[in-house]
C-alpha positions as CSV (number, residue, x, y, z in Angstrom):
1,X,4.0,21.4,11.5
2,X,2.4,18.9,13.9
3,X,4.0,15.3,13.7
4,X,1.0,13.2,12.2
5,X,-0.7,11.1,14.7
6,X,0.4,7.9,15.5
7,X,-2.9,5.9,16.9
8,X,-1.5,2.7,18.5
9,X,-3.9,-0.8,18.3
10,X,-7.1,1.6,17.8
11,X,-10.0,-0.5,19.0
12,X,-13.2,-0.5,16.5
13,X,-16.8,-1.0,17.4
14,X,-17.8,-1.7,14.0
15,X,-15.5,-3.1,11.4
16,X,-13.7,0.4,9.7
17,X,-15.2,2.2,7.0
18,X,-13.7,2.9,3.5
19,X,-13.4,6.5,5.6
20,X,-11.6,4.6,8.5
21,X,-8.9,3.1,6.0
22,X,-8.4,6.3,4.1
23,X,-7.8,8.1,7.4
24,X,-5.5,5.6,8.2
25,X,-3.3,5.5,4.8
26,X,-3.4,9.4,5.0
27,X,-1.9,9.0,8.5
28,X,0.6,6.4,7.4
29,X,1.9,8.7,4.0
30,X,2.5,11.4,6.3
31,X,4.2,9.2,8.4
32,X,6.7,8.2,5.3
33,X,10.1,10.6,5.7
34,X,9.7,13.6,3.1
35,X,12.9,13.0,1.3
36,X,11.0,9.6,-0.1
37,X,7.5,11.1,-0.2
38,X,8.1,14.5,-2.5
39,X,9.0,11.7,-5.1
40,X,5.7,9.9,-4.7
41,X,4.6,13.2,-6.6
42,X,0.5,13.0,-7.8
43,X,0.5,9.4,-7.0
44,X,-3.5,9.4,-6.4
45,X,-4.4,6.9,-3.1
46,X,-7.6,5.6,-3.5
47,X,-9.2,3.0,-0.8
48,X,-12.0,0.9,-2.8
49,X,-13.7,-2.4,-0.9
50,X,-12.5,-5.3,-3.5
51,X,-10.2,-5.1,-7.0
52,X,-12.5,-4.9,-10.0
53,X,-13.3,-8.2,-11.5
54,X,-10.9,-6.7,-15.0
55,X,-8.1,-6.6,-11.8
56,X,-9.2,-10.3,-10.6
57,X,-8.7,-11.5,-13.9
58,X,-5.5,-9.7,-15.0
59,X,-3.8,-10.8,-11.8
60,X,-5.2,-14.1,-11.7
61,X,-6.4,-14.0,-8.4
62,X,-8.4,-17.0,-7.2
63,X,-10.2,-15.2,-4.6
64,X,-10.3,-10.9,-4.6
65,X,-9.3,-11.5,-0.9
66,X,-5.9,-12.3,-2.6
67,X,-4.9,-8.8,-3.0
68,X,-4.6,-6.3,-0.5
69,X,-3.3,-3.3,-2.3
70,X,-2.2,-2.7,-6.3
71,X,0.1,0.0,-7.8
72,X,-1.3,1.4,-11.2
73,X,1.1,3.2,-13.6
74,X,4.5,3.8,-14.9
75,X,6.9,3.7,-12.4
76,X,9.3,5.9,-12.0
77,X,12.4,3.4,-13.4
78,X,10.7,2.9,-16.6
79,X,9.5,6.9,-17.7
80,X,11.3,9.2,-19.9
81,X,11.5,12.7,-20.0
82,X,10.0,12.5,-23.4
83,X,7.1,10.6,-22.1
84,X,3.4,12.1,-22.2
85,X,1.4,11.0,-19.6
86,X,-2.2,10.0,-20.0
87,X,-3.4,8.3,-17.1
88,X,-2.7,9.4,-13.3
89,X,-0.5,7.0,-11.1
90,X,-3.0,5.0,-8.4
91,X,-2.3,3.1,-5.5
92,X,-5.6,1.3,-4.3
93,X,-5.9,-0.1,-1.3
94,X,-8.6,-2.5,-0.8
95,X,-10.6,-2.5,2.5
96,X,-12.3,-6.4,2.5
97,X,-8.9,-8.0,1.9
98,X,-7.0,-6.1,4.2
99,X,-9.7,-6.4,7.3
100,X,-9.4,-10.0,6.4
101,X,-5.8,-10.2,6.6
102,X,-6.0,-7.9,10.0
103,X,-8.6,-10.5,11.5
104,X,-6.7,-13.6,10.6
105,X,-2.9,-12.2,11.7
106,X,-4.3,-10.2,14.5
107,X,-1.5,-7.4,13.7
108,X,-2.2,-3.7,14.3
109,X,-4.4,-2.4,11.2
110,X,-2.4,1.0,11.0
111,X,0.9,-1.7,10.7
112,X,-0.5,-3.4,8.0
113,X,-2.1,-0.6,6.0
114,X,0.9,1.2,5.9
115,X,2.9,-1.7,5.2
116,X,1.0,-2.2,2.1
117,X,0.9,1.5,1.5
118,X,4.9,1.8,1.6
119,X,4.8,-1.9,-0.7
120,X,2.9,-0.3,-3.2
121,X,4.8,3.0,-3.5
122,X,8.0,0.4,-4.0
123,X,6.2,-0.5,-7.0
124,X,5.8,3.1,-7.8
125,X,9.9,3.6,-7.7
126,X,10.0,0.3,-10.0
127,X,11.1,-2.1,-7.3
128,X,9.9,-5.6,-7.4
129,X,8.4,-7.5,-4.8
130,X,12.1,-9.4,-4.4
131,X,13.6,-6.1,-4.2
132,X,11.3,-5.3,-1.3
133,X,11.5,-8.1,0.9
134,X,15.3,-7.7,1.0
135,X,15.2,-4.7,1.9
136,X,12.8,-5.5,4.9
137,X,14.6,-8.2,5.8
138,X,17.8,-6.4,5.8
139,X,16.2,-3.8,7.7
140,X,14.8,-6.6,10.4
141,X,18.1,-7.7,10.6
142,X,17.3,-11.3,9.2
143,X,17.9,-13.2,5.7
144,X,15.0,-14.5,4.0
145,X,11.2,-14.4,3.0
146,X,9.4,-11.5,5.0
147,X,5.6,-12.1,5.3
148,X,3.2,-10.5,3.1
């Protein structure tokens, strides 16, 4: 199997569409090591324009641009072998907030989407935001808070 294509600093003539973000997310997912990916299981990854009104209210968002991605489901740390699964685990990536962040920061869009996707996968594994910030800081060889 060929390694996933790794586009670098892709240029867009128009704002990336939902389909463009889906393709970037699929490429990012394929780049995650298999030993982690196999534990993601049947998590569905969806790209939407914005979080819905219920999510905005539930998360206490000031604006829908405040949320780049979201994991919905029962994380692996809280599952029981006797538990009957009634809903799919889902990761949502929100196109317009991602594009807004991309434009504001100038970071590579593929990097931003991959970072948010991995962050949400971390929630699937039961990691908190603080856990993931510590892991990222250690991986980057520095302490303190990590940009999000």
